[in-house]
C-alpha positions, 0 to 999 in steps of 0.5 A: 634473114636475122630473126626478129625478136619481140620479148615483152613481159605480160599480156598487158604489155602485148596489148599496149604494144599492139596499141602503140604499133597501130597508132603509129601506122606501121600495121596499116593496110598495104597493097599486096604488091607493096607488101611483097616489096617490103618482104623482099627488102627484109629477106635481103637485109633483115630488120636493119638500116639496109632495108629501110629505103628499099621498104620505103620505096616499096610502100611509097616510091615517090614520097619525099624521103629527105629534104636538106640544103641540096633539095629533096629526094624520094624514097625510090631516089634514096634506095637507088642512091644507097645501092649505088654507093654500096656497090662502089664501096664494095669495089674499093674492097669494103664489105662484110665485117669491115670497120668503117668510120663516118665523119659527117654532119647531118645531111643526105650523105650521112643518111646515104653512108649509114644505109650503104654500109648496112647494105654491105654488112659493114660495121659503122663507127660514128665519129664526133664532128668536133674531133680534132685531127689527132682524136680522129686518128686515135679513134680510127686506130683504136677501132681498127678502121679499114676506111673512113667516109668523111665530108670534104671539110674533114679531109684534112683531119684524116691527113695523119692516118695510115695510107692503108686506110681508104678515105672516101668523101661524102659531101663535097667533091673529091680532094686529091685522089680520094673517091667521092659519093659524087663520083660514084653517083655520076657514073650511073645507078647500080643494082646494089650488092648481094645480101651480106648475111650479117647485121652490121654493128654500130659503134657510138662514141660516148660524150667524153665529158669526163675523159677520152670518148669510148666506143660503145658497140651495139647492134641496131638490127633484129631487136624490135621490143625497144622500138615498141617501148619507145612508141608506147611513150612517144607518138611517132607516126609513119606520116611524120616530117621530122626536123633532125637537129640532134647530131646523127653521130650521137646516140639520140640523133642516130636513134631518131634517124633509125626510127624515121627510116624504119617508119618511112618518115620524111627526114630533114637533117640540119647541118648547123643548128640555128634556133630561128632556122629550126622554127622556119623549117617547121613552118615551111615543111609543116613538120610534126616532129623535131628531134633535138637536145635540151640546149636547142630548145633553150636557144629557141626560148632565148629568141625574142618573143616577137621572133618566136611568134613569127612562125606557125608551128601548129603542126608540131606534135612531138619535140623529142629530147635527150642527151643532157639534163632538161630543166623542168622550168625550161620544159614548162615554158616551152610547152606553155608557148608551143603546146604539150609536145615535149617528150624527154628521154633519160638514158645514155649511149651505154644503156639506151634508155631508162625512162621517158617523160611525156608532157603529162609527166613534165607538167605533173612533176617538172624536172622528172625523167619520167616513167620506165617503159615496157620491156625496161627495168630500173633498180636503185642500189646503195654503194654496197649493192643493196636495193634502196627503200622506196623514195630513197636515192640510189645508184640507177641501174637498168635492164633492158633490150638496148644495153651495149656490148661493152667498150670496144677498147675493153671494159664496161659499166658496173653490173648487178644482177644483170642490171647495168649502171647509168653513172647517175644517182636518182630516186622514184617519187610516190607515182613511180616517176624517176628523178635524176639527182646527179652523176654519182661521180659529181657528188660534192661533200661540203662540211660533211653534207652531200650535194648534187650539183643538178638541184642547185643548177635547176634552181639557178636556171629557174631565175628569170635573169639567168640563161644558163648555169653549172655548178662544180665542187672545188677544194676548200681547206675548211669544208673539204669542198665547196660549191662554185657556180658559173652563170650566164645572165640573160642581160649583163648586170641583170642580177648580181652574185648576192642576188643569186645566192639569196635566190638559192637560200630561199629554195635550198639548205644553206650548205647548198648555196654556192660560195662563189658565182662566176658570170660567163658569156656562155658555158662550154658545151659539146655538140650534144649540149652537155656542159664540159665541166672539166673546162670550168674551174 
């Protein structure tokens, strides 16, 4: 079994870690026979996704593990299901160290595939469901995929792949000669493969908002300290019922999936996000957590007040957000209605997380990215690699347990003294809270003045007539660059271009006022909610 690593900096950190683990219920009492079953799962698969359903079956075999469009499955059901699929995949020649792509929406078969591949010791490549067939082919070829597990709706997107790449259908029936999970399970339950003796790696694709998505490779097994750090900020518990709205192919959805699996939480994966449907799921299943991206709670707040008021969401303790910028005004409005439940994580596919904002942080300093958790360290550097003074802005660099191993195609992020660049610029306030000013490659120099779009976007979004906003820099003969804003109004004609320019003038310096504002019906976004600024011009 791989060794379990827990590296914390001080006695104080250890005390905080013990408190967080105790609060979560992970250290709660278990019957001796159940402890034996948990130990057996860990001996076989280590602290990996492969052990999670076996551990859950040992603790509470009849507890509901998954609720989706197809119904419910218990932990014992999912343990048998993942073992059966793993053995069937092994029969197809898929096993230890093989690269396997997973192209699937949020549902039980995504969970089944991820855990089954971990039981095999295979390496999983998480493919974006928004990819066109050409992109699927490019990534699968670049990553050296031996097999692809895909939902039936994506089979056509794999048609140009080399015939030597095995294709397996997850959700849906087999198409043509492709084997399927449905076929594996219809053949009867199987014991599962022998212990692989290795921890499978996970390749998560970057968002690709500024270019072709890159593969960021990391190991989700054996390292406990990052989980403990997360628990000190976000009160996840073993009794949680979690609505997984964030796409699980991306790092934030995957992280919440992994935490839920390890905790033995009941997971409700959402195949297609709907704002009202999310509220309905919370009420129907008495959900305690929602894992989402900021644009999803924005869509919830865009529902008419009478619609939001139809649903009892009083069971919610945590709405965990990440994946894109969270406007301070949005967080406050959401908490005013649903309670102090918003926890916002700032990080990236490459560095994991840098900081986490609790409801108290968001109330005290709207727009903050929060505080740096235990086991993580953040430093701010100027362009010459020198650390900036307190309160000054600088490039954000992170050191911690979740830094990625490098891009699978080669290359990586800038590193200074063991700290890795996030690609953002930010500053700390006097209370130690981090603020992200913007992307270091998005800074606009207009008439010799530096402007980050983020502060202008946040101010525009705070206007009561504005539903969404994005700002870019465009070429200008006189000033070098000028600001151009794209705005989605809550109602057509509710606010004019001059109204919004006056609004920005009242809150920011004149050189930060957009020279042009274009009204759109919606902003282009990727599945994790990030605005695709390359599509704006």
